[in-house]
C-alpha positions as CSV (number, residue, x, y, z in Angstrom):
1,X,0.0,0.0,0.0
2,X,2.7,2.5,1.0
3,X,4.7,1.7,-2.1
4,X,1.7,2.4,-4.3
5,X,1.0,5.6,-2.5
6,X,4.7,6.7,-2.8
7,X,4.7,5.8,-6.5
8,X,1.5,7.8,-7.0
9,X,3.0,10.8,-5.1
10,X,6.1,10.7,-7.3
11,X,4.0,10.5,-10.5
12,X,1.8,13.4,-9.3
13,X,4.9,15.6,-8.4
14,X,6.6,14.8,-11.7
15,X,3.4,15.6,-13.6
16,X,3.0,18.8,-11.7
17,X,6.6,19.8,-12.4
18,X,6.2,19.0,-16.1
19,X,3.0,21.0,-16.3
20,X,4.6,24.0,-14.7
21,X,7.6,23.6,-17.0
22,X,5.4,23.5,-20.1
23,X,3.6,26.6,-18.9
24,X,6.9,28.5,-18.6
25,X,8.0,27.3,-22.0
26,X,4.8,28.3,-23.8
27,X,4.5,31.6,-21.9
28,X,8.2,32.4,-22.5
29,X,8.7,32.9,-18.7
30,X,11.8,32.2,-16.6
31,X,11.3,31.6,-12.9
32,X,14.0,29.5,-11.3
33,X,14.0,26.5,-11.4
34,X,11.8,26.7,-14.4
35,X,13.1,27.9,-17.7
36,X,11.5,28.8,-21.0
37,X,14.5,27.7,-23.0
38,X,14.0,30.8,-25.0
39,X,17.5,30.5,-26.3
40,X,16.0,28.0,-28.8
41,X,12.4,29.0,-28.6
42,X,11.6,32.3,-30.3
43,X,10.3,33.7,-33.5
44,X,12.4,36.3,-35.2
45,X,10.6,39.5,-36.3
46,X,10.4,40.1,-40.0
47,X,13.1,42.7,-39.7
48,X,15.7,42.8,-37.0
49,X,18.6,44.9,-35.9
50,X,22.1,43.6,-35.5
51,X,25.5,45.2,-34.9
52,X,28.5,45.0,-37.2
53,X,32.0,46.3,-36.7
54,X,34.9,47.3,-39.0
55,X,38.5,47.5,-37.8
56,X,41.1,49.6,-39.6
57,X,44.8,49.0,-39.2
58,X,47.7,51.4,-39.5
59,X,48.7,50.2,-43.0
60,X,45.2,50.6,-44.5
61,X,44.0,47.0,-44.0
62,X,40.4,46.5,-43.1
63,X,38.6,43.7,-41.2
64,X,34.9,43.6,-41.6
65,X,32.1,44.3,-41.7
66,X,31.8,41.4,-39.2
67,X,29.9,40.5,-36.0
68,X,31.3,42.2,-32.9
69,X,31.7,38.9,-31.1
70,X,35.5,39.0,-31.5
71,X,36.0,42.2,-29.7
72,X,36.4,40.8,-26.2
73,X,37.7,37.5,-24.8
74,X,34.3,36.6,-23.3
75,X,31.3,34.5,-24.5
76,X,29.9,36.0,-27.7
77,X,26.5,36.6,-26.3
78,X,28.0,38.6,-23.4
79,X,29.7,40.9,-25.9
80,X,26.3,41.8,-27.4
81,X,25.0,42.6,-23.9
82,X,27.9,44.8,-23.2
83,X,27.6,46.7,-26.5
84,X,23.9,47.1,-26.0
85,X,24.5,48.9,-22.7
86,X,27.3,50.9,-24.2
87,X,25.4,52.2,-27.2
88,X,21.7,52.0,-26.3
89,X,21.5,52.4,-22.5
90,X,24.1,55.1,-22.0
91,X,24.8,58.3,-23.9
92,X,28.3,58.7,-22.5
93,X,30.7,59.4,-25.4
94,X,33.7,59.4,-23.1
95,X,32.8,55.9,-21.9
96,X,32.6,54.7,-25.6
97,X,36.0,56.3,-26.3
98,X,37.6,54.6,-23.3
99,X,36.0,51.3,-24.3
100,X,37.4,51.6,-27.9
101,X,40.8,52.5,-26.7
102,X,41.1,49.6,-24.3
103,X,39.5,47.2,-26.7
104,X,42.0,48.1,-29.5
105,X,44.9,47.8,-27.0
106,X,43.7,44.4,-25.9
107,X,43.4,43.1,-29.4
108,X,46.7,44.5,-30.5
109,X,48.8,43.6,-27.4
110,X,47.3,40.3,-26.2
111,X,45.2,38.6,-28.9
112,X,43.4,35.4,-28.0
113,X,42.3,32.3,-29.8
114,X,38.8,30.7,-30.3
115,X,37.7,28.7,-27.3
116,X,34.1,27.3,-26.8
117,X,31.8,30.3,-27.0
118,X,34.7,32.9,-27.1
119,X,35.5,34.1,-30.6
120,X,39.2,34.7,-31.6
121,X,40.5,38.2,-31.6
122,X,40.6,39.7,-35.1
123,X,43.9,39.6,-37.0
124,X,45.1,42.4,-39.1
125,X,45.5,41.5,-42.8
126,X,48.8,43.5,-42.9
127,X,50.0,42.6,-39.4
128,X,49.9,46.3,-38.5
129,X,48.1,47.3,-35.3
130,X,44.5,48.2,-35.4
131,X,44.0,52.0,-35.1
132,X,40.3,52.6,-35.7
133,X,37.0,50.9,-34.9
134,X,33.6,51.5,-36.4
135,X,30.3,50.3,-35.0
136,X,27.3,50.0,-37.3
137,X,23.6,49.2,-36.6
138,X,22.2,47.2,-39.5
139,X,18.8,46.0,-40.3
140,X,18.4,42.5,-41.8
141,X,15.5,40.3,-42.9
142,X,15.1,37.0,-44.8
143,X,16.3,38.5,-48.1
144,X,19.8,39.1,-46.6
145,X,22.4,36.4,-47.0
146,X,23.1,35.1,-43.5
147,X,26.7,34.2,-44.5
148,X,27.5,37.6,-46.0
149,X,27.8,40.2,-43.2
150,X,27.6,43.0,-45.7
151,X,24.2,41.9,-46.9
152,X,21.7,44.2,-45.1
153,X,18.5,46.2,-45.6
154,X,19.8,49.3,-44.0
155,X,23.0,50.5,-42.2
156,X,23.7,53.4,-39.8
157,X,27.1,54.3,-38.3
158,X,26.6,54.3,-34.5
159,X,30.1,55.3,-33.4
160,X,33.5,55.8,-35.0
161,X,36.7,55.6,-32.9
162,X,39.3,57.0,-35.3
163,X,41.8,59.2,-33.4
164,X,44.3,59.3,-36.4
165,X,41.7,59.9,-39.1
166,X,42.5,56.8,-41.1
167,X,38.9,55.4,-41.4
168,X,37.1,58.4,-42.6
169,X,38.0,58.0,-46.3
170,X,37.3,54.2,-46.4
171,X,34.2,53.2,-48.3
172,X,32.6,50.1,-46.8
173,X,30.8,48.1,-49.5
174,X,27.4,47.2,-48.1
175,X,25.1,45.0,-50.2
176,X,21.8,46.7,-49.6
177,X,18.8,44.4,-50.2
178,X,15.7,45.7,-51.8
179,X,12.2,44.7,-50.6
């Protein structure tokens, strides 16, 4: 009798747990210990914004447009969170300047390799140190080539860190998609 009652209790608790988990998943809610698993469970809007970067070295070499994941030796999704705060939460231009200076110094002086969810530091095509860094906000949709980071619907320069004026005359070739 007690074994049957214990088994029934375990089944009831498990069913209750699963019911609450399904509710969290379908409602897209996260309440520990329940998780919506929204990393894998979401619909993309028809058009969405993404960030791209372009790095300029002292000898005229250019890296990008590319995703900004390679800017810091942390998990790629954390880089996006940091940049969102830097460009969309705060208006502090001095903070942006310090961030760019320190990021370029880090990339130039102590580059890192790929590891797990950390992307490798960008490498200069001419082996010269990077001197300038551009941040762009792009809009993409399903007509854009997901493998071509220049394939976008629209592009806007968010911030240019170019203390020596080497990036101003560079023309970035964006492939603008028509609707």
